[in-house]
DONUMI-292714 format. One record per residue (C-alpha): y, z, x. Coordinates in nm, 2 decimals, padded with zeros to 4 digits, always signed. Last residue first. Example, Ala and Ser with C-alpha at 12.3 -4.5 7.8 and 13.67 -1.06 7.14 Angstrom:
# residues 2
{{-00.11; +00.71; +01.37}}
{{-00.45; +00.78; +01.23}}
***
This chain:
# residues 365
{{+02.94; -00.21; -01.62}}
{{+02.86; -00.57; -01.53}}
{{+02.95; -00.61; -01.17}}
{{+03.10; -00.95; -01.14}}
{{+02.97; -01.31; -01.11}}
{{+03.16; -01.59; -01.29}}
{{+03.24; -01.80; -00.99}}
{{+02.90; -01.73; -00.83}}
{{+02.73; -02.06; -00.90}}
{{+02.35; -02.05; -00.89}}
{{+02.14; -02.25; -00.65}}
{{+02.04; -01.98; -00.40}}
{{+01.99; -01.72; -00.67}}
{{+01.62; -01.71; -00.75}}
{{+01.56; -01.40; -00.95}}
{{+01.28; -01.17; -00.81}}
{{+01.03; -00.99; -01.04}}
{{+01.07; -01.25; -01.32}}
{{+01.43; -01.36; -01.35}}
{{+01.39; -01.73; -01.42}}
{{+01.72; -01.89; -01.35}}
{{+02.00; -02.04; -01.56}}
{{+02.32; -02.22; -01.49}}
{{+02.66; -02.25; -01.64}}
{{+02.95; -02.47; -01.53}}
{{+03.01; -02.64; -01.86}}
{{+03.35; -02.50; -01.94}}
{{+03.50; -02.56; -02.28}}
{{+03.42; -02.21; -02.41}}
{{+03.60; -02.06; -02.11}}
{{+03.55; -01.92; -01.76}}
{{+03.17; -01.94; -01.78}}
{{+02.93; -01.65; -01.78}}
{{+02.63; -01.70; -01.55}}
{{+02.31; -01.66; -01.75}}
{{+02.02; -01.49; -01.60}}
{{+01.69; -01.50; -01.79}}
{{+01.42; -01.26; -01.90}}
{{+01.57; -00.92; -01.93}}
{{+01.91; -01.06; -02.02}}
{{+02.21; -01.11; -01.80}}
{{+02.57; -01.19; -01.89}}
{{+02.76; -01.23; -01.56}}
{{+03.12; -01.10; -01.57}}
{{+03.43; -01.31; -01.63}}
{{+03.65; -01.43; -01.35}}
{{+03.82; -01.33; -01.03}}
{{+03.70; -01.56; -00.75}}
{{+03.37; -01.62; -00.58}}
{{+03.34; -01.94; -00.38}}
{{+03.07; -02.15; -00.56}}
{{+03.22; -02.50; -00.52}}
{{+03.23; -02.46; -00.14}}
{{+02.85; -02.40; -00.12}}
{{+02.77; -02.04; -00.05}}
{{+02.75; -01.93; +00.31}}
{{+02.44; -01.76; +00.45}}
{{+02.15; -01.55; +00.34}}
{{+01.89; -01.74; +00.13}}
{{+01.85; -01.57; -00.20}}
{{+01.50; -01.47; -00.33}}
{{+01.62; -01.14; -00.45}}
{{+01.68; -01.05; -00.09}}
{{+01.94; -01.15; +00.17}}
{{+02.30; -01.12; +00.05}}
{{+02.46; -01.45; -00.04}}
{{+02.79; -01.52; +00.13}}
{{+03.13; -01.59; -00.02}}
{{+03.36; -01.84; +00.13}}
{{+03.68; -01.73; +00.29}}
{{+04.03; -01.62; +00.23}}
{{+04.10; -01.77; -00.12}}
{{+04.02; -01.43; -00.29}}
{{+03.95; -01.14; -00.06}}
{{+03.64; -01.16; +00.17}}
{{+03.31; -01.22; -00.01}}
{{+02.98; -01.05; -00.06}}
{{+02.67; -01.16; -00.26}}
{{+02.38; -01.04; -00.47}}
{{+02.42; -00.66; -00.52}}
{{+02.20; -00.51; -00.80}}
{{+02.04; -00.74; -01.05}}
{{+02.07; -00.57; -01.39}}
{{+02.35; -00.34; -01.30}}
{{+02.54; -00.63; -01.17}}
{{+02.63; -00.81; -00.85}}
{{+02.92; -00.92; -00.63}}
{{+03.05; -00.71; -00.34}}
{{+03.41; -00.77; -00.23}}
{{+03.51; -00.70; +00.13}}
{{+03.84; -00.58; +00.25}}
{{+03.95; -00.57; +00.61}}
{{+04.13; -00.26; +00.73}}
{{+04.48; -00.13; +00.79}}
{{+04.42; +00.10; +00.50}}
{{+04.74; +00.03; +00.31}}
{{+04.78; -00.32; +00.45}}
{{+04.43; -00.43; +00.35}}
{{+04.48; -00.27; +00.00}}
{{+04.82; -00.44; -00.05}}
{{+04.66; -00.78; +00.04}}
{{+04.37; -00.73; -00.20}}
{{+04.62; -00.61; -00.47}}
{{+04.82; -00.93; -00.44}}
{{+04.51; -01.15; -00.44}}
{{+04.37; -01.00; -00.76}}
{{+04.04; -00.82; -00.76}}
{{+03.81; -00.88; -01.06}}
{{+03.60; -00.58; -01.17}}
{{+03.32; -00.35; -01.06}}
{{+03.34; -00.41; -00.68}}
{{+03.52; -00.32; -00.36}}
{{+03.43; -00.23; +00.00}}
{{+03.71; -00.13; +00.24}}
{{+03.63; -00.14; +00.61}}
{{+03.76; +00.02; +00.93}}
{{+03.98; +00.27; +00.77}}
{{+04.33; +00.39; +00.86}}
{{+04.45; +00.71; +00.70}}
{{+04.64; +00.66; +00.38}}
{{+05.01; +00.69; +00.32}}
{{+05.10; +00.81; -00.03}}
{{+05.32; +00.58; -00.24}}
{{+05.09; +00.62; -00.53}}
{{+05.10; +00.25; -00.63}}
{{+04.85; +00.13; -00.37}}
{{+04.62; +00.42; -00.44}}
{{+04.62; +00.36; -00.82}}
{{+04.56; -00.01; -00.76}}
{{+04.27; +00.07; -00.53}}
{{+04.12; +00.30; -00.79}}
{{+04.13; +00.04; -01.07}}
{{+04.02; -00.24; -00.83}}
{{+03.71; -00.04; -00.73}}
{{+03.62; +00.18; -00.43}}
{{+03.40; +00.23; -00.13}}
{{+03.61; +00.33; +00.17}}
{{+03.47; +00.28; +00.52}}
{{+03.48; +00.49; +00.83}}
{{+03.43; +00.41; +01.20}}
{{+03.58; +00.65; +01.28}}
{{+03.55; +01.03; +01.24}}
{{+03.56; +01.22; +00.91}}
{{+03.82; +01.46; +00.77}}
{{+04.11; +01.20; +00.74}}
{{+03.90; +00.98; +00.52}}
{{+03.82; +01.25; +00.27}}
{{+04.17; +01.40; +00.28}}
{{+04.34; +01.06; +00.20}}
{{+04.09; +00.99; -00.08}}
{{+04.15; +01.34; -00.23}}
{{+04.53; +01.30; -00.21}}
{{+04.50; +00.96; -00.39}}
{{+04.30; +01.11; -00.67}}
{{+03.93; +01.04; -00.71}}
{{+03.73; +01.15; -00.40}}
{{+03.43; +01.35; -00.49}}
{{+03.32; +01.57; -00.20}}
{{+03.00; +01.47; -00.02}}
{{+03.12; +01.21; +00.23}}
{{+02.83; +01.00; +00.33}}
{{+02.68; +00.91; +00.67}}
{{+02.53; +00.59; +00.80}}
{{+02.19; +00.47; +00.92}}
{{+02.20; +00.17; +00.68}}
{{+01.89; +00.28; +00.48}}
{{+01.99; +00.63; +00.36}}
{{+02.36; +00.57; +00.38}}
{{+02.36; +00.22; +00.23}}
{{+02.14; +00.37; -00.05}}
{{+02.39; +00.64; -00.13}}
{{+02.75; +00.52; -00.12}}
{{+02.71; +00.14; -00.17}}
{{+02.40; +00.11; -00.37}}
{{+02.44; +00.42; -00.59}}
{{+02.81; +00.37; -00.63}}
{{+02.76; +00.01; -00.73}}
{{+02.49; +00.10; -00.98}}
{{+02.70; +00.39; -01.12}}
{{+02.54; +00.74; -01.09}}
{{+02.68; +00.77; -00.74}}
{{+03.04; +00.79; -00.88}}
{{+03.29; +00.54; -00.74}}
{{+03.57; +00.68; -00.53}}
{{+03.36; +00.67; -00.22}}
{{+03.37; +00.77; +00.15}}
{{+03.12; +00.61; +00.39}}
{{+03.08; +00.72; +00.75}}
{{+02.96; +00.48; +01.02}}
{{+02.79; +00.60; +01.34}}
{{+02.81; +00.30; +01.57}}
{{+02.52; +00.08; +01.69}}
{{+02.64; -00.23; +01.51}}
{{+02.41; -00.18; +01.21}}
{{+02.70; -00.13; +00.96}}
{{+02.81; -00.50; +01.01}}
{{+02.84; -00.57; +00.64}}
{{+02.55; -00.82; +00.63}}
{{+02.32; -00.59; +00.82}}
{{+02.40; -00.30; +00.59}}
{{+02.36; -00.53; +00.29}}
{{+02.02; -00.64; +00.40}}
{{+01.91; -00.28; +00.46}}
{{+02.04; -00.18; +00.12}}
{{+01.86; -00.46; -00.06}}
{{+01.53; -00.37; +00.11}}
{{+01.57; +00.00; +00.01}}
{{+01.65; -00.09; -00.35}}
{{+01.37; -00.34; -00.39}}
{{+01.11; -00.12; -00.22}}
{{+01.22; +00.19; -00.41}}
{{+01.18; +00.03; -00.74}}
{{+01.47; -00.01; -00.99}}
{{+01.40; -00.03; -01.36}}
{{+01.69; -00.13; -01.59}}
{{+01.77; +00.08; -01.89}}
{{+01.99; -00.07; -02.17}}
{{+02.29; +00.11; -02.30}}
{{+02.31; +00.06; -02.68}}
{{+02.56; -00.21; -02.78}}
{{+02.80; -00.45; -02.61}}
{{+02.99; -00.19; -02.41}}
{{+02.66; +00.00; -02.36}}
{{+02.75; +00.08; -02.00}}
{{+02.42; -00.05; -01.86}}
{{+02.16; +00.21; -01.77}}
{{+02.00; +00.25; -01.43}}
{{+01.63; +00.36; -01.43}}
{{+01.54; +00.50; -01.10}}
{{+01.31; +00.51; -00.80}}
{{+01.00; +00.35; -00.96}}
{{+00.74; +00.34; -00.69}}
{{+00.63; -00.01; -00.58}}
{{+00.76; +00.03; -00.23}}
{{+00.56; +00.34; -00.18}}
{{+00.78; +00.61; -00.03}}
{{+00.75; +00.72; +00.34}}
{{+00.85; +01.07; +00.44}}
{{+01.00; +01.11; +00.79}}
{{+00.80; +01.36; +00.98}}
{{+01.03; +01.56; +01.21}}
{{+00.95; +01.60; +01.58}}
{{+01.12; +01.87; +01.79}}
{{+01.48; +01.96; +01.82}}
{{+01.74; +02.19; +01.66}}
{{+01.47; +02.36; +01.46}}
{{+01.56; +02.41; +01.10}}
{{+01.65; +02.77; +00.99}}
{{+01.46; +02.87; +00.67}}
{{+01.70; +02.87; +00.37}}
{{+01.65; +02.51; +00.26}}
{{+01.89; +02.46; -00.03}}
{{+01.80; +02.59; -00.37}}
{{+02.01; +02.91; -00.33}}
{{+02.32; +02.70; -00.27}}
{{+02.31; +02.57; -00.63}}
{{+02.13; +02.29; -00.81}}
{{+02.13; +02.41; -01.17}}
{{+01.81; +02.30; -01.33}}
{{+01.81; +02.18; -01.69}}
{{+01.60; +02.14; -02.00}}
{{+01.78; +01.94; -02.26}}
{{+02.09; +01.97; -02.48}}
{{+02.32; +01.97; -02.17}}
{{+02.58; +02.23; -02.09}}
{{+02.74; +02.24; -01.74}}
{{+02.93; +02.57; -01.67}}
{{+02.76; +02.63; -01.33}}
{{+02.82; +02.27; -01.22}}
{{+02.56; +02.13; -00.98}}
{{+02.33; +01.94; -01.22}}
{{+01.97; +01.83; -01.25}}
{{+01.88; +01.75; -01.61}}
{{+01.53; +01.73; -01.75}}
{{+01.36; +01.44; -01.91}}
{{+01.02; +01.47; -02.07}}
{{+01.13; +01.28; -02.39}}
{{+01.20; +00.97; -02.19}}
{{+01.39; +00.69; -02.38}}
{{+01.46; +00.91; -02.69}}
{{+01.56; +01.19; -02.46}}
{{+01.80; +00.96; -02.27}}
{{+01.95; +00.84; -02.60}}
{{+02.02; +01.20; -02.71}}
{{+02.17; +01.27; -02.38}}
{{+02.39; +00.97; -02.41}}
{{+02.50; +01.08; -02.76}}
{{+02.59; +01.42; -02.62}}
{{+02.81; +01.26; -02.36}}
{{+02.72; +01.24; -01.99}}
{{+02.81; +00.88; -01.93}}
{{+02.68; +00.54; -01.80}}
{{+02.32; +00.67; -01.77}}
{{+02.13; +00.72; -01.44}}
{{+01.78; +00.84; -01.49}}
{{+01.58; +00.93; -01.18}}
{{+01.21; +00.85; -01.16}}
{{+00.98; +01.14; -01.07}}
{{+00.73; +01.10; -00.79}}
{{+00.80; +01.44; -00.64}}
{{+00.92; +01.30; -00.31}}
{{+01.13; +01.04; -00.49}}
{{+01.28; +01.32; -00.71}}
{{+01.36; +01.52; -00.40}}
{{+01.53; +01.21; -00.25}}
{{+01.75; +01.16; -00.56}}
{{+01.83; +01.53; -00.57}}
{{+01.93; +01.53; -00.21}}
{{+02.15; +01.23; -00.27}}
{{+02.31; +01.39; -00.57}}
{{+02.36; +01.71; -00.37}}
{{+02.53; +01.51; -00.10}}
{{+02.75; +01.32; -00.35}}
{{+02.87; +01.63; -00.52}}
{{+02.90; +01.54; -00.89}}
{{+02.53; +01.61; -00.97}}
{{+02.42; +01.47; -01.31}}
{{+02.08; +01.35; -01.20}}
{{+01.87; +01.30; -01.52}}
{{+01.53; +01.35; -01.37}}
{{+01.21; +01.21; -01.54}}
{{+00.86; +01.35; -01.55}}
{{+00.93; +01.71; -01.66}}
{{+00.75; +01.98; -01.47}}
{{+01.07; +02.14; -01.33}}
{{+01.19; +02.08; -00.98}}
{{+01.16; +02.36; -00.73}}
{{+00.92; +02.20; -00.49}}
{{+01.13; +01.89; -00.48}}
{{+01.44; +02.10; -00.41}}
{{+01.28; +02.25; -00.09}}
{{+01.16; +01.91; +00.03}}
{{+01.50; +01.75; -00.03}}
{{+01.68; +02.04; +00.15}}
{{+01.45; +02.00; +00.45}}
{{+01.49; +01.62; +00.46}}
{{+01.87; +01.67; +00.44}}
{{+01.87; +01.92; +00.72}}
{{+01.67; +01.70; +00.96}}
{{+01.89; +01.40; +00.87}}
{{+02.18; +01.61; +00.99}}
{{+02.47; +01.76; +00.79}}
{{+02.82; +01.77; +00.94}}
{{+03.06; +02.03; +00.82}}
{{+03.38; +02.01; +00.63}}
{{+03.23; +02.10; +00.29}}
{{+02.97; +01.83; +00.33}}
{{+02.98; +01.54; +00.58}}
{{+02.65; +01.36; +00.55}}
{{+02.38; +01.17; +00.74}}
{{+02.46; +01.29; +01.10}}
{{+02.18; +01.19; +01.34}}
{{+01.97; +01.48; +01.47}}
{{+01.65; +01.37; +01.30}}
{{+01.67; +01.05; +01.51}}
{{+01.71; +00.67; +01.46}}
{{+01.82; +00.68; +01.10}}
{{+01.63; +00.47; +00.84}}
{{+01.58; +00.73; +00.57}}
{{+01.32; +00.75; +00.29}}
{{+01.08; +00.55; +00.51}}
{{+00.92; +00.24; +00.34}}
{{+00.58; +00.19; +00.20}}
{{+00.34; -00.10; +00.14}}
{{+00.00; +00.00; +00.00}}
***
């Protein structure tokens, strides 16, 4: 049976997170995940509602070790909880807020659930390997066009996609990258770009949520270079309009909505860093990357049957409507009713994307 390591870092002493002002090593994360896995309730599905990105990641790894799929809905409303229980009646909630109230069995992830035994500073550490076919998560669409739809994500597909993205984005250049994010890890883009890129791209994450401009500034200033910001056009516009100076970054990753040329230029000036858009959807995950509009051609990400490399000139990604994707076929939304530039592909286990136009591709949230 094919399996992949839960982390791809070179040594157990590598830093994998910055939590509460201190570095956390791979060794510590694996110990925390093993400890939490042993404490998880008997339910078969985990609704991971942790707001701290490190605790979310530990919870995700603990669920993998315990063989429990993680459920990632678009919100935490009572109606969402009802829908989760209808989908998987044995679901329990893992959260890190003492006042959280969910109408389902719950486990509060607090400091007492972290590994208490001191971890050796050196010595071998066994890196767990997860079967590639194991279901890692069910990620739900936003429900903007109806009831949120769950999409199954296997460990092999998610890990392989993250490794390809890390290579494409230059994160495997031998330096220790740190990723700070304004996008929650429960969102498909946040999951791929702030959690999976860390686990499989040999990077480190910033644990504290970064939403307001001051939070983003503090998160970047607290970690060493090279550092990247993972964000969305909505957040980038707020940051650009705040008037607050930002620490320099080495890369800005953006997805979830169309990015205008002016905002792209303002973002690159604000962070003194190149900006890269990621194209994809909840259904497919990341498919392609591109520099800001009109700057360069997009490039397919390796995986999903796509051939890595430049897209044809006619398929340069630009702001446009999102992709409409069903469980059996992938339909690229066209700019208008009169447009004929649509294409179809058979999804199956791996959609074939090398011949599809990307002009209408955006993260479907």
